[in-house]
C-alpha angles and dihedrals in degrees: 000000000000118000119226122231114259111278094019125116133189115233130165096341098316142080118251131191120234089255093049091048090051091047090051091048091052092048091050091047090053092046091050092050090050091050091050092051089050092049089054091059095034091233124086136172131224138173104247127226090265093049096258128128115260123194114203128193101046097094142334094300129037121258106237127188135155118258094259091050093054093048091050088052094047090051087055095049095115091048090049092051091048091050091051091047091049093048098037094123090056099045127090123222119224114217 
């Protein structure tokens, strides 16, 4: 059995210093807190593998768009609301 240098820890196939281990623990704590906040509202956000914004909790699959696409949609929010109001009779509501 090989002994590790003082202050080194083995995690997920690699050696980490005490500082790196503490930083990783802090990152995971922050991520966990963020996930818990999202679970309370039922909707959470995440950066996707392709660096886009994914929104979870609105349906079976996430809604994923790139940053500029989300910003374009957000800029159109009043038009989208008006469109929904004008077409209310033809639109279904998901429970």
